[in-house]
C-alpha atoms as one frame of an Amber mdcrd trajectory, in Angstrom:
protein
 127.176  86.492 125.744 128.153  84.123 128.549 126.971  80.985 129.787 125.443
  81.568 133.070 126.335  78.883 135.959 123.709  77.564 138.534 123.326  75.706
 141.583 121.486  72.562 142.049 121.660  69.990 144.786 125.587  71.029 144.780
 126.627  70.887 141.916 127.297  73.129 139.208 125.902  73.120 135.317 126.250
  75.790 132.168 122.816  77.160 131.749 123.227  74.662 128.516 123.915  72.090
 131.186 120.711  72.583 133.030 118.737  72.444 129.848 120.437  69.324 128.598
 119.534  67.771 131.520 115.891  69.005 131.961 115.431  68.035 128.539 116.820
  64.332 129.033 114.453  64.010 132.187 111.691  65.072 129.998 112.788  61.980
 127.523 112.677  59.127 129.781 109.399  60.654 131.564 107.758  60.401 128.027
 108.871  57.504 127.282 107.712  56.268 130.934 104.981  57.406 129.395 104.896
  55.529 126.375 105.034  52.297 128.100 102.028  52.626 130.125 100.390  53.470
 127.831 101.343  50.254 125.629 100.840  47.610 128.652  97.093  49.378 129.276
  96.203  50.245 126.313  94.595  53.519 127.612  94.795  55.604 130.703  93.919
  58.886 132.130  96.317  61.700 132.569  95.569  61.158 136.592  95.496  57.048
 136.327  99.637  57.799 134.436 100.572  60.700 136.668  99.617  58.476 140.327
 101.587  55.049 138.135 104.406  57.231 138.105 104.214  59.742 140.917 103.821
  62.891 138.943 100.513  65.199 139.253  98.071  64.920 136.373  99.296  68.835
 135.476 102.616  67.098 135.230 101.854  64.407 133.292  99.519  66.476 130.861
 102.349  68.451 129.418 103.288  65.340 128.136 100.879  64.004 127.264  99.824
  67.778 125.207 104.243  67.664 123.660 102.788  64.123 122.911  99.920  64.284
 120.384 101.415  67.302 119.006 103.994  64.710 117.569 101.006  62.309 116.720
 102.590  60.202 119.479  98.990  59.731 121.549  95.588  60.066 121.063  92.699
  60.873 123.224  89.038  58.344 124.244  86.348  59.506 125.921  86.395  57.506
 128.868  83.251  55.187 129.669  81.197  55.879 132.850  78.636  53.154 133.823
  77.011  55.218 136.251  74.855  58.612 135.520  77.519  61.030 134.669  78.786
  64.471 137.322  79.441  67.425 136.466  82.320  69.101 134.168  84.084  67.426
 131.096  84.248  64.066 130.251  87.683  62.106 131.632  90.249  61.896 128.778
  91.983  58.497 128.589  95.058  58.886 126.244  96.562  55.392 124.433  99.521
  55.058 121.962  98.622  56.390 118.100 100.493  53.486 115.231 103.652  56.002
 114.763 104.333  55.699 118.275 103.375  51.653 118.064 105.951  51.794 115.165
 108.804  52.923 118.043 108.373  49.561 120.063 110.537  46.472 118.784 109.143
  44.696 115.335 110.220  41.118 113.943 111.789  42.475 110.549 108.576  43.040
 108.927 109.713  43.302 105.388 111.902  40.701 104.982 108.357  38.187 106.746
 106.551  40.033 104.689 108.255  39.270 102.085 108.830  35.346 102.710 105.744
  34.608 103.280 104.344  35.935  99.794 106.481  33.510  98.000 105.576  30.656
 100.640 102.129  31.149 100.202 102.596  31.685  95.938 104.055  28.708  96.077
 103.003  26.000  97.959  99.225  27.548  98.928  97.943  29.356 102.298  97.877
  25.619 104.373 102.449  25.810 104.561 101.924  29.535 105.167 100.100  28.083
 108.435 102.082  25.276 108.751 105.317  27.333 109.531 103.197  29.994 111.861
 102.870  26.799 113.793 106.452  26.446 113.644 107.170  29.832 114.292 105.185
  29.014 117.871 106.314  26.220 119.338 109.057  27.698 120.953 107.297  30.009
 122.773 104.850  28.101 123.208 107.429  25.471 125.186 108.823  28.407 126.808
 104.979  29.256 127.801 104.048  25.525 129.391 107.712  25.062 131.676 107.007
  28.731 133.449 102.986  28.108 133.877 103.698  24.434 135.657 103.380  25.974
 138.417  99.817  27.521 137.474  98.169  24.042 138.172  94.648  23.236 135.947
  92.835  26.019 136.908  92.645  28.152 133.815  92.708  31.562 135.072  95.603
  31.069 137.196  97.548  29.591 134.179  96.109  32.615 132.244  97.938  35.013
 135.174 100.562  33.160 134.574 101.000  32.832 130.873 100.007  37.319 130.702
 103.520  37.091 132.590 105.854  34.783 130.452 104.288  37.147 127.090 105.197
  40.381 129.560 108.762  39.021 129.559 108.858  37.799 126.242 107.962  41.364
 124.652 104.067  41.170 124.647 103.156  43.736 127.361 100.152  41.593 128.675
  97.887  41.118 131.877  94.470  38.442 132.610  91.956  39.349 134.828  88.515
  37.675 135.709  85.299  38.653 134.553  81.812  37.402 134.765  82.488  35.008
 132.348  85.768  34.395 133.494  88.982  34.646 132.183  90.709  37.487 129.648
  94.327  38.175 128.161  95.127  41.337 127.260  98.438  41.110 124.867  98.804
  45.487 124.176 102.192  45.293 122.010 102.275  42.477 119.095 106.193  42.118
 117.358 104.144  41.027 114.235 100.936  43.250 113.804 102.047  44.443 110.779
 102.862  40.815 108.774  99.522  39.595 110.537  97.242  41.759 109.122  98.311
  40.335 105.424  98.668  37.089 107.357  96.001  35.967 110.020  97.153  32.530
 110.439  99.913  34.043 112.444  97.178  34.896 114.706  95.515  31.584 114.704
  98.491  29.713 115.613  99.267  32.289 118.958  95.787  31.580 119.455  95.760
  27.903 119.000  98.786  27.547 121.209  96.586  30.311 124.429  94.427  27.163
 124.117  96.718  24.878 124.878  98.318  25.972 127.945  95.343  27.768 129.394
  93.754  24.642 128.593  90.506  25.182 126.842  88.432  26.491 124.530  89.293
  30.295 124.066  87.843  33.439 121.305  89.845  35.466 120.185  88.033  38.639
 120.370  90.527  41.606 118.942  93.576  41.746 117.905  95.993  44.655 117.318
  96.618  43.207 113.519  93.028  44.188 112.316  93.017  47.391 113.986  92.265
  47.027 117.478  94.459  48.410 120.539  94.677  46.000 121.891  94.828  41.312
 121.411  92.090  40.680 123.385  91.456  36.782 124.263  87.985  35.514 126.222
  88.353  32.103 128.829  85.280  31.219 129.927  85.154  29.982 133.397  84.698
  26.886 135.236  80.528  26.459 134.432  80.839  27.124 130.671  83.181  23.687
 130.400  80.909  21.843 132.268  78.007  23.369 130.424  79.932  22.332 127.179
  81.073  18.516 128.335  77.414  18.625 129.670  76.432  19.274 126.230  78.735
  16.667 124.186  77.626  13.834 125.919  74.325  14.588 125.655  75.113  15.049
 121.948
């Protein structure tokens, strides 16, 4: 059977070559969809299409394929006000299998090493090891957020930029009770599931860098979609200070 020749953009492509080019384009779009879901945690087809400059229908084609391969799953979007007519909007999130395609730090050897440390020297030694491992990250982050000033929320926003560059896909936002730092990727999630000392050490670093007490509300290592750290606002810090003075 003859291979048909197609004309596209002034270039001649064989039918086989055109199919390969279309497949490569689809793969690149799916990679961009996956990266956005990693960074956002969850998004609707319309939100993804708006970000990528594609129609919701075009995005749904990729999402349907990813659903079929168990790379994404759906969540019903929660509406604060009364729900309108029609089917409720659905948000898409990456599955655990999809997260596996993003870089991880040699989980197997890390687990074996930490188990050996815990057996020989106890859980306290694991905590010391975890603290030593994040010390270099802390120094890099400290240098980058030096110009953010003393405001914890501004420092959190600067920290999110550094953490994103480090591979954590982070963002910071202001909420009613202060601020929130979200990390949509954890390079050591599997290891931290068994050794929470890694999460504890990272939380301590975030607290020192932001300059106030913070609270971890959720972690990927414990099965959540995103690592969420709450940062109390100025009013909460003032109240806490007054409580200590009157105590």
